[in-house]
C-alpha positions as a LaTeX table, in Angstrom:
\begin{tabular}{lrrr}
\hline
Residue & $x$ (\AA) & $y$ (\AA) & $z$ (\AA) \\
\hline
Met1 & $-1.43$ & 3.22 & 20.78 \\
Glu2 & $-1.41$ & 0.41 & 18.23 \\
Thr3 & $-1.79$ & 1.44 & 14.60 \\
Thr4 & $-4.75$ & $-0.38$ & 13.09 \\
Gln5 & $-4.93$ & $-1.91$ & 9.64 \\
Ile6 & $-7.80$ & 0.44 & 8.85 \\
Gln7 & $-5.73$ & 3.50 & 9.83 \\
Ala8 & $-2.77$ & 2.32 & 7.75 \\
Ser9 & $-5.00$ & 1.63 & 4.75 \\
Arg10 & $-6.67$ & 5.02 & 5.06 \\
Ala11 & $-3.27$ & 6.75 & 5.14 \\
Ile12 & $-2.06$ & 4.81 & 2.08 \\
Asn13 & $-5.28$ & 5.46 & 0.14 \\
Gln14 & $-5.24$ & 9.20 & 0.88 \\
Ala15 & $-1.56$ & 9.41 & $-0.10$ \\
Val16 & $-2.12$ & 7.47 & $-3.33$ \\
Glu17 & $-5.00$ & 9.76 & $-4.27$ \\
Lys18 & $-2.73$ & 12.81 & $-3.89$ \\
Ala19 & 0.13 & 11.09 & $-5.76$ \\
Met20 & $-2.20$ & 10.39 & $-8.67$ \\
Gln21 & $-3.36$ & 14.03 & $-8.70$ \\
Leu22 & 0.30 & 15.10 & $-8.88$ \\
Asp23 & 1.15 & 12.39 & $-11.46$ \\
Val24 & 3.84 & 10.95 & $-9.18$ \\
Asn25 & 4.60 & 7.24 & $-8.88$ \\
Ala26 & 5.54 & 7.00 & $-5.23$ \\
Asn27 & 6.67 & 4.52 & $-2.64$ \\
Ile28 & 4.63 & 4.93 & 0.53 \\
Ser29 & 5.70 & 3.46 & 3.86 \\
Ile30 & 3.58 & 3.32 & 7.01 \\
Leu31 & 5.18 & 2.54 & 10.36 \\
Asp32 & 3.16 & 1.81 & 13.47 \\
Ser33 & 3.56 & 3.97 & 16.54 \\
Phe34 & 6.42 & 1.71 & 17.71 \\
Gly35 & 8.37 & 2.09 & 14.45 \\
His36 & 7.57 & $-1.28$ & 12.88 \\
Leu37 & 6.39 & $-1.63$ & 9.29 \\
Lys38 & 2.59 & $-1.73$ & 9.15 \\
Ser39 & 1.99 & $-1.18$ & 5.44 \\
Phe40 & 3.90 & $-0.42$ & 2.26 \\
Leu41 & 2.87 & 0.36 & $-1.30$ \\
Arg42 & 5.06 & 0.76 & $-4.36$ \\
Met43 & 2.92 & 2.41 & $-6.99$ \\
Asp44 & 3.31 & 1.20 & $-10.58$ \\
Asn45 & 6.56 & 2.48 & $-12.10$ \\
Ala46 & 7.80 & 3.95 & $-8.80$ \\
Tyr47 & 11.58 & 4.06 & $-8.57$ \\
Leu48 & 13.11 & 1.05 & $-6.86$ \\
Gly49 & 15.78 & 3.29 & $-5.37$ \\
Ser50 & 13.08 & 5.26 & $-3.57$ \\
Ile51 & 11.90 & 2.30 & $-1.48$ \\
Asp52 & 14.65 & 2.75 & 1.12 \\
Val53 & 14.25 & 6.52 & 1.02 \\
Ala54 & 10.52 & 6.27 & 1.86 \\
Met55 & 11.29 & 3.82 & 4.67 \\
Gly56 & 14.05 & 6.11 & 5.98 \\
Lys57 & 11.81 & 9.18 & 5.98 \\
Ala58 & 9.15 & 7.37 & 8.01 \\
Lys59 & 11.78 & 6.03 & 10.42 \\
Thr60 & 13.37 & 9.46 & 10.86 \\
Ala61 & 9.96 & 10.98 & 11.64 \\
Met62 & 9.29 & 8.18 & 14.14 \\
Leu63 & 12.60 & 8.50 & 15.95 \\
Phe64 & 12.09 & 12.20 & 16.62 \\
Arg65 & 8.26 & 12.41 & 16.49 \\
Met66 & 8.48 & 15.24 & 13.96 \\
Asn67 & 8.63 & 15.80 & 10.22 \\
Ser68 & 11.77 & 14.47 & 8.56 \\
Glu69 & 12.69 & 17.91 & 7.18 \\
Ala70 & 12.57 & 19.31 & 10.73 \\
Val71 & 15.13 & 16.67 & 11.72 \\
Gly72 & 17.11 & 17.77 & 8.68 \\
Glu73 & 17.54 & 21.19 & 10.25 \\
Phe74 & 19.58 & 19.52 & 13.02 \\
Leu75 & 21.74 & 17.79 & 10.39 \\
Asn76 & 22.97 & 21.01 & 8.75 \\
Pro77 & 26.79 & 21.28 & 8.95 \\
Glu78 & 26.62 & 24.69 & 10.62 \\
Asn79 & 25.01 & 22.98 & 13.64 \\
Lys80 & 28.19 & 20.93 & 14.09 \\
Thr81 & 26.22 & 17.71 & 14.56 \\
Tyr82 & 28.79 & 15.72 & 12.60 \\
Gly83 & 27.85 & 12.08 & 12.29 \\
Leu84 & 24.26 & 12.51 & 13.50 \\
Val85 & 22.98 & 11.56 & 10.04 \\
Asn86 & 24.62 & 8.14 & 10.51 \\
Thr87 & 22.94 & 7.34 & 13.83 \\
Ser88 & 20.06 & 4.89 & 14.21 \\
Gly89 & 20.96 & 3.18 & 10.94 \\
Gly90 & 20.85 & 6.47 & 9.00 \\
Leu91 & 18.55 & 9.47 & 9.07 \\
Val92 & 16.79 & 11.03 & 6.07 \\
Gly93 & 16.44 & 14.76 & 6.71 \\
Phe94 & 14.37 & 16.07 & 3.84 \\
Lys95 & 10.65 & 16.40 & 3.10 \\
Gly96 & 8.34 & 13.40 & 2.92 \\
Gly97 & 8.29 & 11.84 & 6.39 \\
Met98 & 5.89 & 12.82 & 9.17 \\
Pro99 & 3.67 & 11.59 & 12.00 \\
Ile100 & 0.20 & 10.29 & 11.18 \\
Lys101 & $-2.41$ & 11.76 & 13.49 \\
Ser102 & $-5.93$ & 10.72 & 14.37 \\
Gln103 & $-7.97$ & 12.96 & 16.64 \\
Gly104 & $-4.82$ & 14.91 & 17.52 \\
Ser105 & $-2.76$ & 11.89 & 18.63 \\
Ile106 & 0.13 & 10.27 & 16.79 \\
Val107 & $-0.94$ & 6.81 & 15.61 \\
Gly108 & 1.89 & 6.08 & 13.16 \\
Tyr109 & 4.35 & 7.53 & 10.68 \\
Ile110 & 4.38 & 7.94 & 6.91 \\
Gly111 & 7.30 & 8.19 & 4.53 \\
Val112 & 6.96 & 8.99 & 0.83 \\
Ser113 & 9.54 & 9.02 & $-1.95$ \\
Gly114 & 9.28 & 9.17 & $-5.71$ \\
Gly115 & 8.72 & 12.81 & $-6.58$ \\
Ser116 & 10.47 & 16.03 & $-5.71$ \\
Pro117 & 10.79 & 16.78 & $-1.99$ \\
Asp118 & 7.84 & 19.18 & $-2.25$ \\
Gln119 & 5.69 & 16.56 & $-4.01$ \\
Asp120 & 6.66 & 13.92 & $-1.45$ \\
Phe121 & 5.65 & 16.36 & 1.30 \\
Glu122 & 2.23 & 16.94 & $-0.32$ \\
Ile123 & 1.64 & 13.20 & $-0.71$ \\
Ala124 & 2.71 & 12.43 & 2.86 \\
Ser125 & 0.59 & 15.30 & 4.18 \\
Ala126 & $-2.45$ & 13.85 & 2.45 \\
Gly127 & $-1.91$ & 10.56 & 4.27 \\
Ser128 & $-0.96$ & 12.03 & 7.63 \\
Asn129 & $-4.35$ & 13.17 & 8.83 \\
Ile130 & $-6.69$ & 10.24 & 9.28 \\
\hline
\end{tabular}
């Protein structure tokens, strides 16, 4: 299913609203259901170094169709998945990336970076249900 501009805008707007409530200046990346960039917003004063992290969280969620922190569980050294983190151009296995769903179906992916992992998760969650 193609991610629409309206869906991407709704996800960004909902995420920005939550970021403002948390007083976090975030980078928010939206990928379409095929993994291509659909929308991106760098809030005022968001860290430049977080741009790639937000993109990586969305990409990680897209590649495995699950939250980025769930992928992170596979990356733990005790799982002996050495090198997995370096596949597909690099995986980001902590909170802030997840599928975007509309009426129960995945329509895209969101990645957020700029706050703590828990804050990024809250912001992404706000934008993930459209």
